C-alpha positions in Angstrom: 8.8 1.3 14.8 6.7 4.0 16.6 9.7 6.0 17.7 11.1 6.0 14.2 7.8 6.9 12.5 7.6 9.9 14.9 11.1 11.1 13.9 10.3 10.5 10.3 7.2 12.7 10.5 9.1 15.4 12.5 11.7 15.4 9.7 8.9 16.2 7.2 7.7 19.2 9.2 4.9 17.7 11.3 4.5 18.2 15.0 3.9 14.9 16.7 2.7 14.1 20.2 4.4 11.0 21.6 2.9 8.7 24.2 3.9 5.4 25.7 2.3 3.5 28.6 5.8 3.5 30.2 5.9 7.3 30.6 9.6 7.2 31.5 10.3 6.1 27.9 8.6 9.3 26.6 10.9 11.5 28.7 14.0 9.5 27.6 12.9 9.8 24.0 12.4 13.6 24.3 15.8 14.1 26.0 17.7 12.0 23.4 16.5 10.9 19.9 13.8 13.6 19.7 15.8 16.4 21.2 15.4 19.6 19.2 12.7 18.1 16.9 9.0 19.0 16.7 8.0 16.3 19.1 5.8 16.9 22.1 5.5 14.4 25.0 2.3 13.2 26.7 2.2 11.4 30.0 -1.4 10.2 29.8 -3.9 9.4 27.1 -6.0 12.4 28.2 -3.0 14.6 27.7 -2.2 13.0 24.3 -5.7 13.7 23.0 -5.8 17.2 24.5 -2.6 18.2 22.7 -3.8 17.1 19.2 -5.4 19.3 16.6 -8.9 18.4 15.4 -9.8 16.1 13.8 -7.4 14.2 16.0 -5.2 11.6 14.3 -3.9 8.9 16.6 -1.6 6.1 15.3 -1.4 3.0 17.4 1.6 0.7 17.1 0.8 -2.1 19.5 0.6 -5.9 19.4 -2.2 -7.2 17.2 -5.3 -8.5 18.9 -6.8 -7.5 22.3 -4.2 -4.8 22.9 -5.6 -2.8 19.9 -9.2 -3.0 21.2 -8.0 -2.1 24.8 -6.2 1.0 23.5 -9.2 2.1 21.4 -11.4 1.8 24.5 -9.0 4.0 26.5 -8.9 6.6 23.7 -12.6 7.0 23.0 -13.6 8.9 26.2 -11.1 11.6 25.3 -12.0 11.9 21.6 -14.8 13.3 19.6 -16.9 12.2 16.6 -14.9 12.8 13.4 -11.5 12.0 15.0 -9.4 9.3 13.4 -7.8 6.2 14.9 -5.2 4.5 12.9 -4.0 1.0 13.6 -0.5 0.6 12.2 0.2 -2.8 13.6 0.0 -6.3 12.0 -3.7 -6.8 12.7 -5.7 -9.6 11.2 -8.0 -8.0 8.6 -11.3 -9.4 10.0 -10.5 -7.5 13.2 -10.0 -4.3 11.1 -13.3 -4.9 9.4 -15.1 -5.1 12.7 -13.3 -2.1 14.2 -14.1 0.0 11.2 -17.9 -0.8 11.5 -18.0 -0.4 15.3 -16.2 3.0 15.3 -18.2 4.3 12.4 -21.4 3.5 14.3 -20.0 5.8 17.1 -19.0 8.6 14.7 -15.2 7.8 14.6 -13.1 7.2 11.5 -10.9 4.0 11.6 -7.9 3.3 9.4 -6.1 0.0 9.4 -2.7 0.5 7.7 -0.1 -2.0 6.8 3.4 -0.7 7.6 6.4 -2.4 6.2 10.1 -1.8 6.2 11.2 -2.6 9.7 12.8 0.0 12.0 15.0 1.5 9.2 12.0 1.8 6.9 9.9 3.5 9.6 12.7 6.0 10.1 13.5 6.9 6.5 10.5 5.8 4.5 8.3 2.8 4.9 5.7 1.2 2.6 2.3 2.2 3.9 -1.0 0.4 3.0 -3.9 2.3 4.5 -7.5 1.1 4.2 -10.7 1.6 6.2 -13.1 4.5 6.4 -12.2 6.5 3.3 -13.5 9.8 4.8 -10.3 9.7 6.8 -8.0 9.7 3.8 -8.0 13.5 3.0 -6.9 14.1 6.6 -3.9 11.7 6.6 -3.0 11.5 2.9 -0.3 14.2 2.9 1.3 12.9 6.1 1.4 9.3 4.9 2.7 10.1 1.5 5.3 12.5 2.8 6.8 10.0 5.2 6.5 7.0 2.9 9.3 5.6 0.8 9.6 7.0 -2.8 10.0 5.0 -6.0 10.9 7.1 -9.0 9.6 10.1 -7.1 6.2 8.4 -6.4 5.2 7.7 -2.8 4.9 4.0 -1.9 1.5 4.7 -0.3 -2.0 5.1 -1.6 -5.5 4.4 -0.4 -6.1 0.6 -0.6 -9.8 0.1 0.0 -12.6 -0.2 2.5 -12.6 -1.7 6.0 -9.7 -4.2 6.5 -8.4 -3.9 3.0 -5.1 -2.2 4.1 -4.3 -5.0 6.6 -5.4 -7.6 4.0 -2.9 -6.3 1.5 -0.2 -6.2 4.3 -1.1 -9.8 5.1 -0.6 -10.8 1.5 2.7 -8.8 1.4 3.9 -10.8 4.4 2.8 -14.1 2.8 4.8 -13.2 -0.3 7.7 -12.3 2.0 7.5 -15.9 3.4 7.6 -17.3 -0.1 10.6 -15.1 -1.2 12.6 -16.0 1.9 11.9 -19.7 1.4 12.9 -19.6 -2.2 16.1 -17.9 -1.3 16.8 -20.5 1.4 16.2 -23.3 -1.1 18.6 -21.7 -3.6 21.2 -21.4 -0.7 20.7 -25.1 0.1 21.1 -26.2 -3.5 24.4 -24.3 -3.8 25.7 -25.4 -0.4 24.6 -29.0 -0.1 24.1 -29.7 -3.8 27.2 -28.1 -5.3 29.5 -27.7 -2.3 29.8 -23.9 -2.5 31.3 -22.1 0.6 29.3 -19.4 2.2 31.6 -16.8 0.7 31.1 -18.2 -2.7 27.3 -18.2 -2.2 27.6 -14.6 -1.1 29.4 -13.8 -4.3 26.5 -15.4 -6.2 23.9 -13.3 -4.4 26.1 -10.2 -5.1 25.9 -10.9 -8.8 22.2 -11.7 -8.7 21.5 -8.4 -7.0 22.7 -6.6 -10.1 20.1 -8.2 -12.4 16.4 -9.3 -12.4 16.6 -10.5 -8.8 17.8 -7.1 -7.4 15.9 -6.8 -4.1 16.2 -6.1 -0.4 16.0 -9.8 0.5 18.8 -10.8 -1.9 20.9 -7.9 -0.6 20.6 -8.8 3.0 21.2 -12.5 2.2 24.5 -11.5 0.6 25.4 -9.5 3.7 24.5 -12.4 6.0 26.6 -14.9 4.0 29.6 -12.5 4.2 29.3 -12.0 7.9 31.9 -13.9 10.0 31.9 -14.4 13.7 34.8 -13.4 15.9 36.5 -16.7 15.2 36.4 -16.1 11.5 33.7 -18.6 10.6 30.4 -17.6 9.0 27.9 -16.8 11.7 25.0 -18.3 9.7 26.5 -21.8 10.2 26.1 -21.4 14.0 22.4 -20.5 13.9 19.9 -23.2 14.9 17.9 -24.3 11.8 14.4 -23.8 13.3 12.4 -21.0 11.8 10.0 -18.8 13.8 6.8 -17.1 12.6 4.3 -14.6 13.9 1.3 -15.9 11.9 0.8 -13.5 9.0 2.0 -16.2 6.4 -0.4 -18.7 8.0 -3.2 -16.1 7.8 -2.5 -15.7 4.1 -2.6 -19.5 3.5 -5.8 -19.9 5.5 -7.5 -17.1 3.7 -6.5 -18.5 0.4 -8.1 -21.8 1.4 -11.2 -19.9 2.5 -11.5 -18.1 -0.8 -10.6 -21.2 -2.9 -7.5 -19.6 -4.4 -4.4 -21.9 -5.1 -1.8 -19.8 -3.3 0.4 -22.8 -3.1 3.9 -21.2 -2.7 3.0 -19.2 0.4 1.4 -22.3 1.9 4.5 -24.4 1.3 6.7 -21.7 2.8 4.6 -21.8 6.0 4.8 -25.6 6.1 8.6 -25.4 5.5 8.9 -23.3 8.7 6.8 -25.8 10.6 8.9 -28.7 9.3 12.1 -26.9 10.4 10.6 -26.5 13.9 10.5 -30.2 14.6 14.3 -30.3 14.8 14.6 -33.2 17.3 12.4 -35.4 15.2 14.4 -34.5 12.1 17.6 -35.5 13.8 16.2 -38.9 14.7 14.8 -39.3 11.1 18.2 -38.4 9.7 19.7 -41.5 11.3 16.9 -43.8 10.1 15.8 -42.6 6.7 18.0 -42.9 3.6 18.3 -40.9 0.4 20.7 -39.8 -2.3 23.9 -38.0 -1.4 24.6 -35.0 -3.7 27.6 -35.4 -5.9 27.6 -32.5 -8.3 30.4 -32.6 -10.9 29.1 -30.3 -13.5 29.7 -26.7 -14.6 29.1 -24.4 -11.5 28.5 -21.3 -13.6 25.8 -23.1 -15.6 24.2 -24.3 -12.3 24.2 -20.8 -10.9 22.6 -19.4 -14.1 19.9 -22.0 -14.1 19.2 -21.4 -10.4 18.9 -17.6 -11.1 16.2 -18.3 -13.8 14.4 -20.8 -11.5 14.3 -18.3 -8.7 13.1 -15.5 -11.0 10.3 -17.7 -12.5 9.2 -18.9 -9.0 9.0 -15.3 -7.8 6.8 -14.5 -10.7 4.5 -17.3 -9.7 4.4 -16.2 -6.1 3.4 -12.6 -7.0 0.9 -13.9 -9.5 -0.7 -16.1 -6.8 -0.7 -13.1 -4.3 -2.5 -10.9 -6.8 -5.0 -13.7 -7.5 -5.8 -13.7 -3.8 -6.2 -9.9 -3.7 -8.5 -10.1 -6.7 -10.7 -12.7 -5.2 -10.8 -10.8 -1.8 -12.0 -7.7 -3.7 -14.9 -9.8 -5.1 -15.7 -11.6 -1.9 -15.6 -8.6 0.4 -16.9 -5.9 -2.0 -13.6 -4.0 -2.0 -12.5 -1.9 -4.9 -8.8 -2.5 -4.8 -6.1 -0.6 -6.7 -3.7 -3.2 -8.1 -1.3 -0.7 -9.7 -1.1 1.3 -6.4 -0.6 -1.9 -4.4 2.4 -2.9 -6.7 3.8 0.6 -6.3 3.4 0.5 -2.5 5.7 -2.6 -2.5 8.4 -1.1 -4.8 10.1 0.8 -1.9 10.4 0.8 1.8 9.0 -2.7 2.4 10.7 -6.1 2.9 9.7 -7.5 -0.5 10.8 -4.3 -2.4 12.6 -5.2 -5.6 13.3 -3.9 -9.1 10.9 -6.7 -10.2 7.9 -4.8 -8.8 8.3 -2.0 -11.3 7.3 -4.5 -14.0 4.3 -5.5 -12.0 3.3 -1.8 -11.6 3.6 -1.3 -15.3 1.5 -4.4 -16.1 -1.4 -3.3 -13.9 -1.2 0.3 -15.0 -1.5 -0.8 -18.6 -4.4 -3.1 -17.8 -5.9 -2.5 -14.3 -8.3 -5.4 -14.7 -5.5 -7.8 -15.8 -6.9 -11.3 -15.0 -3.6 -12.8 -14.1 0.0 -11.5 -14.0 1.0 -14.4 -16.2 -1.2 -13.1 -19.0 1.0 -10.0 -19.3 3.4 -10.4 -22.2 6.5 -9.4 -20.3 5.9 -12.0 -17.6 4.8 -15.0 -19.8 7.8 -14.2 -22.0 10.1 -14.3 -18.9 8.5 -17.6 -17.8 9.0 -19.1 -21.2 12.7 -18.1 -21.2 13.2 -19.5 -17.7 11.4 -22.8 -18.1 14.3 -25.1 -19.1 16.5 -23.8 -16.2 13.5 -24.0 -13.8 12.7 -27.6 -14.7 16.4 -28.6 -14.5 16.8 -27.0 -11.1 13.8 -28.8 -9.7 14.9 -32.1 -11.2 18.5 -31.7 -9.9 17.1 -31.0 -6.4 14.9 -34.1 -6.5 17.8 -36.3 -7.7 20.1 -34.9 -5.0 17.5 -35.4 -2.2 17.4 -31.7 -1.4 13.9 -30.4 -0.5 12.6 -27.6 -2.6 8.9 -27.2 -1.7 8.7 -23.6 -2.9 10.5 -24.2 -6.2 8.6 -27.4 -6.9 5.1 -26.1 -6.0 5.7 -23.0 -8.2 6.5 -25.2 -11.2 3.5 -27.5 -10.4 1.2 -24.6 -10.2 2.4 -23.3 -13.5 1.9 -26.6 -15.2 -1.5 -27.0 -13.6 -2.6 -23.5 -14.5 -1.6 -23.9 -18.2 -3.4 -27.3 -18.4 -6.7 -27.1 -20.3 -7.6 -30.5 -18.7 -6.7 -31.8 -15.3 -7.4 -35.2 -13.7 -10.1 -33.7 -11.5 -12.6 -35.6 -13.7 -11.4 -38.8 -12.1 -11.5 -37.2 -8.7 -15.2 -36.2 -9.2 -16.0 -39.7 -10.4 -14.4 -41.1 -7.2 -16.4 -38.6 -5.0 -19.6 -39.6 -6.8 -18.8 -43.3 -6.5 -18.3 -43.4 -2.7 -20.4 -40.5 -1.6 -22.9 -39.6 -4.4 -21.4 -36.1 -4.5 -22.4 -35.7 -8.2 -20.4 -34.3 -11.2 -21.0 -32.1 -14.2 -20.6 -33.5 -17.7 -18.4 -31.8 -20.3 -20.5 -29.6 -22.6 -19.7 -31.6 -25.7 -21.0 -34.7 -24.1 -24.2 -33.2 -22.7 -27.4 -35.1 -23.6 -30.9 -35.9 -22.2 -29.2 -38.5 -19.9 -26.5 -36.0 -18.9 -27.9 -32.5 -19.1 -25.5 -29.6 -19.4 -24.7 -27.6 -16.2 -26.6 -30.1 -14.0 -25.6 -32.1 -11.0 -25.4 -35.7 -12.1 -25.2 -38.9 -10.0 -24.5 -42.4 -11.4 -25.1 -45.7 -9.7 -21.6 -47.0 -10.5 -22.0 -50.5 -9.1 -25.7 -51.2 -9.7 -25.9 -51.7 -5.9 -26.0 -48.1 -5.0 -28.9 -45.7 -4.8 -30.0 -43.1 -7.3 -30.3 -40.2 -4.8 -27.4 -37.8 -4.8 -25.9 -36.2 -1.7 -26.4 -32.5 -1.1 -24.0 -30.5 -3.2 -22.0 -27.8 -1.6 -18.6 -26.2 -1.7 -16.5 -26.2 1.4 
């Protein structure tokens, strides 16, 4: 990533100083990939800082956590107040909050920037999500926007917000990425196990989907994977062990959603699906003990594919709606002023979740920057209305065939819950009050002297309990 960002910046007319702890890699880079380009090598941090113009702008691309703090400590003795340190790794946003405050107290400007797009994106145009000390933005804006991917001529990069806002938005991006990947895998499973499609036939389906509303990087690479045969002529994907790895950013998103009380259910289920895949030996044993239906699809394959396309589209809308709900709540909780139209634009190109679909999200937030929920935009609730019959049929088919679809199912459940004026939480509150005196509020239309409006109420349900309520709190 670091090497390719250097080459990208050099291509755009910037002179870059390159440093690596393994100094031999610097020499190899200068003699090969960077040969003839405006790249200068440094063999120590002191030399790196000495060769930079003031205010110095140093981008770190190292493993999240202690390594970032260690590098910052090494840099500071060779830098001056007003210099800028940019963390371009996948850092956890609370760490970026802390670093921004600590460095500001010492006179330095800190930027925590999400970088997405992988090695190819870094080389030819990534999605960049910078946040931190806004005083740094005028000094890095042109560089960042020049090297970023472009969507309809606009750079997929803008200032996100204060402190760790840039890394927070990258975290949500990665969480949505988890969800998108899980939805695609569930669609693959329905086609393969449910309807008996070959990998080539499923690749053909994804080729067709990539020409419509699902046009995206992840659909495109899935097509390529399904078409890829090993040396013996069989699809390589069938030889890959079905245990998924993860680096933690999806988990961070789910945890933060719980902390902020936001129902980001699809990302949570995508994380749990990976953890379920990881207990492979236990699943193998379970497969020999536990029974269930055997798929026996005999219907119209084209109709199934069309229904699945709509189900995938609707579920993606839910995933992004949930992601922006989390971003909205984070802005309130942490006091950040977040630019939703810019965030959607940043994700339109260069990054892993880039898709034609994000142009519609950008438009929705540009028309109404304070849009309460993406589902309230006419375009999206019309799309959901159209997709509903196919979406429900797809989830029903999967349940009847015994094929797990946690992401499809939770997306539909969230939608049905979100559109419900009344949920059974009234019974849940009564249960909590019954066994723990946790109190409840009465509906406004039933408020009275006995049950005052907007007041914590406890009832002695059995006649044997007390009349003193437990302390009320939200956890």
